[in-house]
N, C-alpha and C positions, 0 to 999 in steps of 0.2 A: 459818310458811311463809317460805321464802327469797324475797325480792323480786329479780327479775332486774336486771341492771346498768342504770344510768341511770334507774331508776324509784324512786319513793318513795310509800308508801301513807299517805294521811291520811284523816281521817274523811270528807272531802268526795269522796274518790276518789284516783286516781293522778296523780302529778306527774312530769314529766321533769326530771332534775337532772344537771348537769354541773359539776364543780369546775374553777375557773380556776387554772392554774398559779400558785404563790405569787409568782413573779417578775413576773407580768403583772397582778396584782390592782390595783396602784396605777394602772397605765396604762389598764386597762379599767374601773376604778371599781367593781369588784364582786369578791366571792370565789367566787361560783357563779352559774350560770344555773339558773333554776327557773321552770317554767310548768305550769299545770294542763292535763291532757289531756282534761278534760271527760267522764270516764267512770269508773265503778267496776268495769269489766270488765278483768281482767288481759290477756286476749287482745286486746282492742281497744287497750289502752294500749301493748302491745308493738309493734303496727303503727304507731300514731300517733307514737311517740317518735322514730322514725328520721329523719324530716324535720327535727325540731327539733335533735336531736343533731348531724346533719350540718351544719346551718347554724351552730350554735354552735362546732363544731370549726373550721369555716372562718374564723369571726371570730377565734378564738384563733390560728390559723395566720397570718392576716393581721396580727394584732398582733405576732407574732413577727418579722414582716418577711421571711419566706422563701417567700411564695406567688407564683406567676407572676402576671403582669398579668391574664390571662384569669380566673384563679380569683378575683382581687380584684373584677373587674367583675361576674362572675356572682354573687358574694356580695351586692353592692349591689343588683343587679337582683332577686335573690330577696327582699330586704327591701322593695323597691318593689312587687313582685308580691303580697307578703303584706300590703300596705297598712300596713306599718310605716313611720312617718315617721322616716327616719334623721336623726340630728343632723348638721349640716353639717361639724362638726369630725371626727365619726366617719367620714363619707364621705371627707373629705380624707385622714385617716390610712390608711384602707383602700386608696384608689386611688393614693396617692403611691408612685412607684417607690423601692425600697430599695437597689438595687445598680446598677452601671453596665450590667450585662446587662439588668436590668429596663428601664432607660431606653432602651437600644438597641432592645429588643423593642417598647417603647411607640411609638417613632418609626416602626418598620417596620410595625406592625400597628394603628396608630392608628384607621384607618377601620373595621376589623372590630371593634375593642374598643368604639368609639363605637356601632356598630350593635347590639352585644350589650347595652350599657348602656341603650339606648333601646328595647329589645325588638324590634328589626328583624332580629336574627339569634339563633338558638337553638343553643348548643353541645350536641352530642349525648352527649359523654362524661361530663359532670359529674354526672349522676344515676345512673350505672351502679352505683355502690356501694350507693346506697339501693335501687335496683331489685333487686339481688342479695339483699337482706334479705327481699324478698317471695317468694322462690322456695324457702322452706324446705319447702313442701308437695310438691315434686317430687323424683324420684329424683336422686341425686348425679350420675350419669352424664348424665342428660338436662339437668340444671342446667349442668354444665360445657360441654356441647355448645352450649346456648343462649347462654351468655356468650361462648364462643369465636366463634360466628357474629356476635354483636353487635360484638365487638371488631374483627373482620375488616371489618365495615361502617363503623364510625366511624373506622377508620384511613384509609379512602378518602374518607369524607364527614365533614368536621369539623363542619359546621353543617347543621341540618335543611333550610335553604333551598337548600343545594347539591345535595340529593338529589332532583332532579326525576325524574319518571317516565322521561323519555328518557335521562338520565344513569345511572340505576339499571339500566335495560334494557341499556345499552351495557356497564356494569360486569359484569353477569351473563354476557352473550354473549362479551365479549372476555377479561375477567380470570378469571372463575370457570370458564367452560366451555372456551374456546380455550387459555388459558395455563395454568390450574391443573388442567385435565382433569377437572373435576367433572361428575358426571352430572346430567341434568335433575331426577331425583328428589332428589338432594342439594340442588340449587339451590332446589327447592320447599320443602324442609325449612328452609333458611336463611331464605327469605322469610317462612315461617310464624313463625319465632322473632323476626324483625325486626318483624313486625306486632304481636306481643305487647309488645315494648319500646315501640314507637310509641304503642300504646294506653295504656300506663302513663304515658308522657310527656304525652299529651293529657289523660288523666283526672286526673292527680295533679300535674303540673308545668307546667301552663299552656302547653303546646305548641299552637300554632294554625296548623299547616301540614298540608295534606291528606296522607294516607298515599300514598307514591309507588310501591307495590309491585304495583299491578294490571297484569296481563298482561306482566310483565317477563321471565318465564321462557318460552322457546319450547316449543311442544308436543312437538317432537322434533328432535334434533340430527343424526340420520342417517336415511336412507331405509330402508324395509323390506328392500330388497335388500342394503344395507350391513350391516344388523343380522344377516341370515342369514349373510352372508359372514364376519362377525367373531364369530359365536356360538361359545362355548366348545365345543371338540370332545371327544368321549368318549375316555378313555384306554384303550388296549388292554393286555392282560396283558404283552405284550412291552415296551410303553412303561414300565409300572411297574417291570419288572425292570431296564430301562436306567437309569431315574432312581435306583433303589435302589443299583445297582452304582456309579454315578458318585459318590453321596454317600459310600459306603463306601470307595472308592478315594481320595477326597479326605480321608478321615479325619474327616469331620463326623458324629460319632455321633448328635448330637441331631437333625440333619436326616434321617438314616437312620431313626431312631425315628419321626419325624413322618410320613415317607412311608409307613411300614408302618401306623401308626395310621390315617392318612387312607384308605388302600386298604381296610382291613378294617372301618372304622366308617362311612365315608361322611360324617363330620363335617367342618365347615368348619375351616380352619387356625386362625382366631381362636378358635373354640370349644375346640379341642384345647389351644391355648396358654394358655387361661384356666381350665382345669380344676384345681381345688385337690385336694390329696391326700385330704381328707376326703370327696370326691365320687368317689373311686376305690374301688370294692368288688371283691371277689375275682373276680366274674363279670360285672361291668357297670360302665358309667360313667354318672354323673348329670350331664346338661348343664342347668345352671340359670343360665347367663349368656349366653343366645342373644340375637340382635338384638331379639327380641320374645318375650313369654310363650308365644306359639304354638309357638316353637321349643324350649321346655323339654321334655326327654324323657329316657328311659332307653335307653342303647345296650348291648345284650348284647355280651359279648366273645367273639369266635371262639376256639375252642380253640387255633388256631395262634398266637395272640398273648397267651395268658394268661401265659406265662413272660416275654415281653417287657415287658408292663405291670408285672409284679411287680418286674422288674429296674429299670425306670424309677422306680418308686416308691421303691425302696431307694436308688437313686443320687441322688435329688433332694436338692438343697442348700437349698431354700427350701420354701414352702408349696404350690408348684405341681408338677404331674406333669412 
């Protein structure tokens, strides 16, 4: 059986292993990192190895002298939190600025760096890579969306202590809704994803700050009257002909095709644009990439567009209709 990367199987169970670059072995006093994961289960070992490997890689990066100051401080803080008594020389080597830029950054951010070192501030970005490893069980599309939501949040809030309930509420109302134009439903999804990351940090990374996401999304951003006024209007046959003629006169063949497909199938634009050729049958389309499984369906093709769909399939230059 092939053992996954960074794991070694011994009689006592699985061990995490990471080779130290040859040029750094003298400086670090070892050729490799190795530690028992206290399990004979491959599945459990795969989960447990990530924290160790992440910490070891940070030590190697620090020894190379190219880590930012915050990365260095987080590394020492992790050692302290793990109840590993760091050697004073090791700490000095990790924390010492290596470049003029590092020294300037240290002078500018000394107060924040000191707070991180003493556990008074918790950087939110440093565990995102480890968290991503735990998301192998969810669909790729959902995983990318969750990570994107988290990156949006930590771009605004560098430290957990900065993300007070009041400030997160203001971020949602001003930045997400007013400026970025996001819907209330989208904001709720973002908060749900952020709660998952916050729970991970609390359970696995010693975050000790209360979750700040309660009641930060407003119930409604517009009145019922405004909702009715802005509700999408039905398109009349004459509107369809006007749109189609405009696309044809503009010479935009793809848009003209899309308008006709939309009119005859009633499918969403995103659904039509994501239909692959192998889902296009002679008399129907198979929609299997809808917003949710409930939207997966078979769409019969009207006889008026059978030739159109056949032409689109023939002219396609990629795997999509």
